[in-house]
C-alpha positions in Angstrom: -42.3 -15.5 -1.1 -43.3 -18.5 1.0 -40.6 -19.7 3.3 -40.8 -22.8 5.5 -40.0 -22.7 9.2 -36.8 -24.7 8.5 -35.6 -22.2 5.9 -36.4 -19.2 8.2 -34.4 -20.9 11.0 -31.5 -21.6 8.7 -31.4 -18.0 7.4 -31.5 -16.5 10.9 -28.7 -18.9 12.0 -26.5 -17.6 9.1 -27.2 -14.0 10.0 -26.4 -14.6 13.7 -23.2 -16.4 12.7 -22.2 -13.5 10.4 -23.0 -11.0 13.1 -21.0 -13.0 15.7 -18.1 -13.3 13.3 -18.0 -9.5 12.9 -17.3 -9.2 16.7 -14.7 -12.0 16.6 -12.3 -10.4 14.0 -10.8 -7.0 14.2 -8.3 -4.8 12.4 -5.2 -3.1 13.9 -5.7 0.7 13.9 -2.4 1.6 15.5 0.6 -0.5 16.8 3.9 0.4 18.5 5.8 0.2 21.9 4.2 -3.2 22.6 0.6 -1.7 22.4 -2.0 -2.3 19.7 -5.3 -0.4 19.2 -7.8 -2.8 17.5 -11.2 -1.9 16.0 -14.1 -4.3 15.4 -13.8 -6.5 18.5 -17.1 -5.5 20.0 -17.6 -8.7 21.9 -14.1 -9.0 23.4 -13.8 -9.7 27.1 -11.5 -8.0 29.7 -8.2 -9.9 29.9 -9.1 -12.0 26.9 -6.2 -13.5 24.8 -6.2 -12.0 21.3 -4.3 -13.7 18.4 -2.2 -11.3 16.3 -0.2 -12.2 13.1 2.9 -14.4 13.4 1.2 -16.3 16.3 1.8 -13.5 18.8 -0.8 -13.2 21.6 -2.0 -10.0 23.2 -4.2 -9.2 26.2 -7.3 -7.0 25.8 -7.0 -4.4 28.6 -8.9 -1.3 27.5 -12.4 -2.1 26.3 -13.6 1.2 24.8 -16.7 2.1 22.7 -15.0 1.9 19.3 -11.8 0.0 19.9 -9.9 -2.3 22.2 -6.5 -1.4 23.6 -4.3 -4.5 23.9 -0.8 -5.2 25.1 1.3 -7.6 23.0 3.1 -10.6 24.6 5.7 -10.8 21.8 7.7 -8.5 19.5 5.6 -6.1 17.3 8.2 -5.8 14.6 6.2 -7.8 12.0 2.8 -6.5 13.0 1.4 -3.5 11.1 -1.7 -1.4 10.8 -4.5 -3.1 8.9 -3.5 -6.6 10.0 -6.4 -8.9 11.3 -6.7 -9.8 14.9 -8.8 -12.7 16.2 -10.6 -13.3 19.5 -9.6 -16.6 21.1 -12.5 -16.7 23.6 -10.0 -17.6 26.4 -9.0 -15.5 29.4 -5.3 -15.5 30.1 -4.5 -18.8 31.8 -1.6 -20.9 33.0 -1.1 -24.6 33.4 -1.2 -25.8 37.1 -0.4 -29.0 39.0 2.4 -31.0 40.4 4.2 -31.3 37.0 5.4 -27.7 37.6 7.4 -28.5 40.7 11.1 -28.2 40.1 10.7 -26.2 37.0 11.4 -22.6 35.9 8.6 -21.2 33.8 7.7 -17.9 32.1 4.6 -15.8 32.9 2.5 -18.1 30.6 3.6 -21.2 32.4 5.9 -22.4 29.6 9.2 -24.0 30.6 12.3 -21.9 30.1 14.8 -24.1 31.9 15.6 -26.3 28.8 13.7 -29.2 30.2 10.9 -31.2 28.6 7.5 -29.8 27.9 5.2 -29.6 31.0 2.3 -32.0 30.7 -0.7 -30.9 32.8 -4.3 -31.7 32.5 -5.6 -28.4 34.1 -5.2 -24.7 33.5 -6.4 -21.8 35.6 -7.2 -18.1 34.8 -4.5 -15.9 36.2 -7.0 -13.4 37.6 -9.5 -14.6 40.1 -11.7 -13.2 42.9 -10.1 -13.6 46.3 -11.7 -16.1 48.8 -14.5 -14.5 50.8 -14.5 -13.9 54.6 -16.7 -16.9 55.3 -14.4 -19.3 53.5 -11.4 -18.2 55.6 -10.0 -19.2 59.0 -7.9 -17.0 61.3 -4.2 -17.5 61.0 -3.1 -19.9 63.7 -0.2 -22.1 62.4 3.4 -20.8 62.3 5.3 -20.6 59.0 8.9 -20.6 60.2 11.5 -18.6 58.2 14.4 -20.2 60.1 15.7 -16.7 60.9 15.9 -15.9 64.7 15.2 -12.2 64.3 12.0 -12.8 62.4 10.6 -16.0 64.0 11.1 -14.5 67.5 9.9 -10.9 67.0 8.0 -10.7 63.7 6.4 -14.2 63.4 4.6 -15.2 60.2 1.6 -17.5 60.1 0.3 -19.7 57.3 -2.1 -17.6 55.2 -0.5 -14.3 56.2 0.8 -11.5 53.9 4.1 -10.2 55.3 5.8 -7.4 53.4 9.6 -7.4 53.1 10.7 -3.8 52.5 14.0 -2.0 52.2 16.5 -0.3 49.9 18.3 -2.2 47.2 21.1 -4.5 48.4 19.8 -4.9 52.0 19.1 -8.7 51.9 15.4 -8.7 50.9 15.7 -11.6 48.5 18.0 -13.4 50.9 15.2 -13.5 53.6 12.7 -14.9 51.0 15.2 -17.6 49.7 16.1 -18.6 53.3 12.4 -19.0 54.1 12.0 -21.2 51.0 15.0 -23.3 52.1 13.5 -23.7 55.6 10.3 -25.3 54.2 12.2 -28.5 53.4 10.4 -31.6 54.7 7.6 -29.4 56.1 5.0 -30.1 53.5 5.0 -26.6 52.2 5.1 -26.0 48.5 6.8 -22.8 47.3 6.4 -20.5 44.3 9.1 -17.9 43.7 8.0 -15.1 41.2 10.9 -13.0 39.8 9.6 -9.8 38.3 12.0 -7.5 36.4 15.1 -9.2 37.9 18.2 -9.8 35.8 18.3 -13.2 34.2 21.7 -13.9 35.8 20.2 -13.2 39.3 17.3 -15.6 38.7 19.8 -18.3 37.5 21.8 -17.8 40.7 18.7 -18.2 42.9 17.7 -21.4 41.0 21.2 -22.8 41.4 21.1 -22.0 45.1 17.7 -23.8 45.5 19.0 -26.8 43.6 22.2 -26.9 45.8 20.0 -27.1 48.9 17.6 -29.6 47.3 14.7 -27.1 47.5 13.7 -27.2 43.8 11.8 -30.4 44.3 9.0 -28.5 46.2 9.5 -25.1 44.4 8.4 -23.6 41.1 10.1 -20.5 39.8 8.0 -18.1 37.6 10.4 -15.7 35.9 9.6 -12.5 33.9 13.1 -11.0 33.7 14.1 -7.3 33.1 14.6 -8.1 29.4 11.1 -9.3 28.9 8.0 -7.2 27.8 6.1 -5.2 30.4 3.0 -7.3 29.6 4.8 -10.5 30.8 6.1 -8.8 33.9 2.6 -7.6 34.6 0.9 -11.0 34.5 3.8 -13.0 36.2 2.7 -12.5 39.8 -0.9 -13.4 39.0 0.3 -16.5 37.1 2.4 -17.5 40.2 -0.6 -16.9 42.4 -2.9 -19.1 40.2 -0.3 -21.9 40.4 -0.2 -21.7 44.2 -4.0 -21.4 44.5 -4.5 -24.8 42.8 -2.5 -26.5 45.6 -4.2 -24.4 48.3 -7.6 -25.6 47.1 -6.3 -29.2 47.4 -5.7 -28.6 51.1 -1.9 -28.0 50.9 0.2 -25.2 52.4 1.8 -22.9 49.9 4.4 -20.1 50.2 4.6 -17.5 47.4 7.3 -14.8 47.1 6.7 -11.8 44.8 10.2 -10.4 44.0 9.5 -7.5 43.6 6.2 -5.6 43.4 8.0 -2.2 42.8 9.1 -3.4 39.4 5.6 -4.9 38.9 4.1 -1.5 39.5 6.6 0.1 37.1 5.7 -2.5 34.4 2.0 -1.7 34.9 2.6 2.0 34.7 4.5 1.6 31.4 1.6 -0.3 29.9 -1.1 2.0 31.3 0.5 5.2 30.1 1.0 3.8 26.6 -2.7 2.8 26.7 -3.4 6.5 27.5 -4.9 5.8 31.0 -4.8 9.0 33.0 -1.9 9.2 35.4 -2.4 10.2 39.0 0.0 10.6 41.9 3.7 10.1 40.9 2.5 9.3 37.4 1.0 5.9 38.4 -2.5 5.3 37.1 -5.4 5.6 39.6 -6.0 1.8 39.9 -2.4 0.9 40.9 -3.7 0.2 44.4 -6.2 -2.3 43.0 -3.3 -3.9 41.0 -1.6 -5.1 44.2 -4.7 -5.5 46.5 -6.4 -8.0 44.1 -3.2 -10.0 44.1 -2.4 -10.0 47.8 -6.0 -10.5 48.9 -5.8 -14.0 47.3 -3.5 -15.1 50.1 -5.6 -16.9 52.7 -6.0 -19.7 55.2 -9.1 -21.6 54.1 -11.4 -23.1 56.6 -11.6 -26.9 57.3 -14.7 -27.4 55.2 -12.7 -26.3 52.1 -9.7 -28.5 53.0 -7.8 -26.1 55.3 -5.1 -25.2 52.7 -3.2 -21.9 52.9 -1.4 -19.5 50.6 1.2 -17.3 52.5 2.5 -14.3 50.5 5.8 -12.6 51.0 5.7 -9.5 48.7 9.0 -7.6 48.4 9.1 -3.8 47.9 12.2 -1.7 47.1 12.4 1.7 48.7 14.4 4.7 47.7 16.7 6.0 50.5 14.5 4.3 53.1 11.4 6.2 52.2 8.5 4.0 53.3 6.1 6.9 53.0 6.3 6.9 49.1 3.2 5.9 47.0 3.8 2.2 46.2 5.3 1.3 49.7 2.4 2.9 51.6 -0.1 1.1 49.2 1.4 -2.3 49.9 1.9 -1.7 53.6 -1.8 -1.0 53.9 -2.7 -4.2 52.1 -0.4 -6.5 54.0 -0.6 -7.9 57.6 2.8 -6.4 58.7 6.2 -5.6 57.3 9.8 -6.7 57.8 11.8 -3.4 57.3 15.5 -3.8 56.4 17.9 -0.9 57.0 21.0 0.0 55.0 22.8 1.2 58.1 22.3 -2.1 59.9 23.4 -4.0 56.8 26.5 -2.0 56.4 27.3 -2.4 60.1 27.4 -6.2 59.6 24.0 -6.9 61.3 22.5 -9.4 59.0 19.6 -10.0 58.5 19.4 -6.2 58.8 15.9 -6.1 60.4 14.9 -2.9 62.0 13.0 -4.2 65.0 11.4 -0.8 65.7 9.7 -0.4 62.3 9.0 -4.1 61.7 5.7 -5.6 62.8 3.6 -8.7 62.3 -0.1 -7.8 63.0 -1.5 -11.4 63.1 1.6 -13.6 63.4 1.6 -13.5 67.2 -1.4 -15.9 67.3 0.5 -18.3 65.1 3.8 -18.3 67.2 4.6 -21.5 69.1 4.3 -21.2 72.9 7.9 -22.3 73.3 9.1 -19.4 71.1 6.7 -16.9 72.8 8.2 -17.8 76.2 11.7 -16.8 75.3 11.0 -14.0 72.8 8.3 -12.0 74.6 10.5 -9.2 76.0 13.1 -9.3 73.1 11.7 -6.3 71.2 11.5 -4.1 74.3 15.1 -5.1 75.4 16.5 -4.2 72.0 14.6 -0.9 72.0 16.0 0.0 75.4 19.5 -1.0 74.3 19.3 1.2 71.2 17.9 4.2 73.1 20.6 3.9 75.9 23.3 3.4 73.3 22.6 6.8 71.8 22.8 8.4 75.2 25.8 6.5 76.4 27.9 8.0 73.6 27.6 11.4 75.4 28.5 10.4 78.9 31.3 8.2 80.4 29.9 7.7 83.9 27.2 5.0 83.6 25.4 3.4 86.5 25.6 -0.4 86.9 22.0 -1.0 85.6 22.7 1.0 82.4 26.0 -0.9 81.9 24.1 -4.2 82.4 21.4 -3.2 79.8 24.1 -2.2 77.3 26.0 -5.4 77.8 22.9 -7.5 77.4 21.7 -5.6 74.4 25.1 -5.9 72.6 25.0 -9.7 73.1 21.4 -9.9 71.9 22.3 -7.9 68.8 25.2 -10.2 68.1 23.1 -13.3 68.7 20.4 -12.3 66.2 23.0 -12.2 63.4 22.7 -15.2 61.1 24.6 -16.2 57.9 22.7 -16.5 54.7 21.4 -19.9 53.5 21.6 -21.4 57.1 18.1 -21.4 58.5 17.6 -22.8 62.0 15.1 -25.2 63.4 12.7 -24.2 66.1 14.7 -26.1 68.8 18.0 -24.4 67.8 16.3 -20.9 67.9 14.7 -21.7 71.2 18.0 -22.8 72.8 19.8 -19.6 71.5 17.1 -17.3 72.9 16.9 -19.3 76.1 20.6 -18.8 76.7 20.2 -15.0 76.1 17.1 -14.7 78.3 18.5 -16.5 81.3 21.9 -14.9 81.4 24.1 -17.7 79.9 25.7 -15.1 77.6 26.6 -12.5 80.2 30.1 -13.9 80.8 30.7 -14.6 77.1 32.6 -11.8 75.3 30.4 -10.1 72.6 32.8 -11.3 69.8 32.4 -14.9 70.9 28.6 -15.0 71.1 28.1 -16.7 67.7 31.0 -19.1 68.5 29.2 -20.1 71.7 25.9 -20.5 69.9 27.5 -22.9 67.4 29.0 -24.8 70.3 25.7 -24.9 72.1 23.8 -26.3 69.1 26.5 -29.0 68.5 26.5 -29.9 72.3 22.7 -30.4 72.4 22.6 -32.3 69.0 25.3 -34.6 70.3 24.4 -35.1 74.0 20.8 -34.0 74.4 19.1 -34.7 71.1 16.0 -35.9 73.0 15.4 -32.4 74.5 15.5 -30.9 71.0 13.1 -33.5 69.7 10.6 -32.7 72.5 10.8 -28.9 71.7 10.2 -29.6 68.0 7.3 -32.1 68.6 5.4 -30.3 71.3 6.2 -26.6 70.5 5.6 -26.1 74.3 8.2 -26.2 77.1 6.7 -27.3 80.4 8.5 -27.0 83.8 10.0 -30.5 83.7 11.5 -29.9 80.2 12.7 -26.4 81.3 14.5 -28.0 84.2 16.2 -30.5 81.8 17.2 -27.6 79.5 18.6 -25.5 82.4 20.7 -28.5 83.6 22.0 -29.2 80.1 22.7 -25.5 79.5 24.8 -25.4 82.7 26.8 -28.4 81.5 27.2 -26.7 78.1 28.5 -23.4 79.5 30.9 -25.4 81.8 32.2 -27.4 78.8 32.6 -24.2 76.7 34.7 -22.5 79.4 36.8 -25.6 79.9 37.5 -25.8 76.1 38.6 -22.2 76.2 40.9 -22.7 79.2 42.5 -25.7 77.4 
């Protein structure tokens, strides 16, 4: 049989196409609990989108010799064994760009806020290798939270990963939301990722952000408690991809993962259903990699790459304050510090309930402004001395004057660091409050009136000495001349406050 070269080429092409088609279509062997085992997808890629019947997508997670284990991203009620499954050739991706600002989207980047469809020209894979060491720059710019207790003692820098950790109902989300509110007019875009939260809670947060006009620079990615584990699993990666797009454009981005405890639980659910071997506390062996590959993507890029940054605030919920449990220790070891919130402090009315002894920021000190450093340097030590003396003072009634002075100062400091929710402060306001504490302007103010005096102090400076506040904000440094002006104005303020009280 004589065949021309053209016929041979055509025949081989048909055979290759048929062979390739064989790897593109598979059959469901087993389905249930949001998991499908599919045979025949020999050429499937890790994290590839698979098309199931009824236009339901799945993600190929387990690539085994004879089959593929996939998690479904929709209900499995009308999917049965023997149904055909198709490869899409696409890795899980989300739309990115400025069109997402002000919107609430699901883990696939689809709008769920009842607004119009999101028109974007670009998509990004949700998974991506973190920037390398040579592409990064050391953290050196402050990212202000607007909370005195944090900006003074546990400062956060742009590109840092700072963990917020504590039991439930201790104000973890409140700190994250306040930080988002404080980015108004500071050229920082925000991404809030809600994982496993109640839909009503997410709605409240969105309403609060709208109320403070913060949605215009924020995108909310929500995978609520009622949604499938697969969507809760990809939500933080989707949020990170949205933020990375802006970071690579040279912009500063803040991303909040609320919370990664529920993310780990969603991953455990999927993994155990996919028959991955459980290890410690029934989590699969790669649960550390789950969070490390997410949080390592936070970075401050060098100037050659535009100098953009992605600052991550992951949240972890502890059980009875146990920070030595599996998931908390994992995330503590991945991040650059932690803000630890204590139930006892919260119940005692000290809010934010930051435990200054267990909280630390390993790299944020180099990002703190010189002005803030000058008034907050000894703050942690003073609070530690106060707390230690307080426990001893309960046993004895006769205290020497030095101990009494330390206790009085510590009580006023503790009171001063209290701050109501949704009221972040500017750098100048925080500086003035801490200046008053450091240089003894609070010593004659009764403890119960410290916050009243602080409010009076801010109003007084805004009204009569706005130029001083402007200089602190602009320079971030307080020289001797400015310090002299502040001292003079502070004396006037204290005098005016006492006169007001006497009247």
